[in-house]
C-alpha positions in Angstrom: 80.4 64.6 -289.1 80.4 68.3 -288.3 76.8 68.2 -286.9 73.7 66.1 -286.5 72.3 67.3 -289.8 75.3 66.0 -291.7 74.9 62.7 -289.9 71.2 62.6 -290.8 71.9 63.2 -294.5 74.6 60.4 -294.3 71.9 58.2 -292.8 69.5 59.0 -295.6 72.1 57.9 -298.1 72.8 54.8 -296.2 69.1 53.9 -296.1 68.7 54.5 -299.8 71.6 52.1 -300.5 70.5 49.5 -298.0 69.3 46.1 -299.2 66.0 46.6 -297.5 65.3 49.9 -299.3 66.6 48.7 -302.7 64.3 45.6 -302.5 61.3 47.7 -301.3 61.7 50.2 -304.2 62.1 47.3 -306.7 58.8 45.7 -305.5 57.0 49.1 -305.2 58.0 49.9 -308.8 56.8 46.4 -309.9 53.4 46.9 -308.3 53.0 50.3 -309.7 54.0 49.2 -313.2 50.9 46.9 -313.4 47.6 48.9 -313.5 45.6 46.1 -311.8 48.2 45.6 -309.0 48.4 49.4 -308.6 44.7 49.8 -308.3 44.5 47.0 -305.7 47.4 48.3 -303.7 46.0 51.9 -303.8 42.6 50.7 -302.6 44.3 48.9 -299.7 46.3 52.0 -298.8 43.3 54.2 -298.9 41.3 51.9 -296.6 44.3 51.9 -294.2 44.5 55.7 -294.2 40.8 56.2 -293.6 40.8 53.8 -290.7 44.0 55.4 -289.2 42.5 58.9 -289.5 39.3 57.7 -287.8 41.3 56.1 -285.0 43.4 59.2 -284.5 40.3 61.4 -284.3 38.7 59.0 -281.8 35.9 58.1 -284.2 34.4 54.6 -284.0 35.3 52.1 -286.7 32.2 50.2 -287.7 32.1 46.5 -288.0 31.5 46.9 -291.7 34.7 48.9 -292.1 36.6 46.3 -290.2 35.2 43.6 -292.4 36.0 45.5 -295.6 39.5 46.1 -294.4 40.0 42.4 -293.5 38.7 41.4 -297.0 41.0 43.8 -298.7 44.0 42.6 -296.7 43.2 39.0 -297.6 42.9 40.0 -301.3 46.2 41.9 -301.4 48.0 39.1 -299.5 47.0 36.7 -302.2 48.7 38.8 -304.9 52.3 37.6 -304.9 54.0 40.8 -305.7 51.9 42.9 -303.3 52.5 40.3 -300.6 56.2 40.6 -301.2 56.0 44.4 -301.1 54.1 44.3 -297.8 56.9 42.0 -296.4 59.5 44.4 -297.6 57.7 47.3 -296.1 57.7 45.5 -292.7 61.4 44.8 -292.9 62.1 48.5 -293.7 59.8 49.5 -290.8 62.0 47.4 -288.5 65.1 49.1 -289.8 63.6 52.5 -289.2 62.4 51.6 -285.7 65.9 50.3 -284.9 67.5 53.5 -286.2 65.0 55.6 -284.2 65.9 53.7 -281.0 69.6 54.5 -281.6 68.9 58.1 -282.4 66.7 58.6 -279.3 69.2 56.9 -277.0 70.8 60.2 -275.7 67.4 61.6 -274.8 66.3 58.4 -273.1 69.6 58.4 -271.1 69.1 62.1 -270.2 65.4 61.9 -269.2 65.1 58.2 -268.5 62.5 55.9 -269.8 58.9 56.2 -268.4 58.4 53.8 -265.6 62.0 53.3 -264.7 61.9 55.7 -261.7 64.6 58.1 -263.0 
């Protein structure tokens, strides 16, 4: 690889051809092909985004919002394809986190990890 950008584009291609991504895309397409599943999944995602935004802005999340989110999670987890999609998302998230650790290793070595007394 001539530079870090070439390596990044190679990593993109590797991710797209990985088993984790291929399965994630297959399940995502399945969920989106069914209007009822898509609506349920979109509602779940919207609730997640609203709560994340409130959290990032330091706004309080009400007990009602927490209860609504919990009910929505329970509902989508009962849908077999959406539950499989959520599992596939989790597996892909682990892969991305692992890759991020590898990518960040030079900077961690250079600056040291917080709390290690570098």
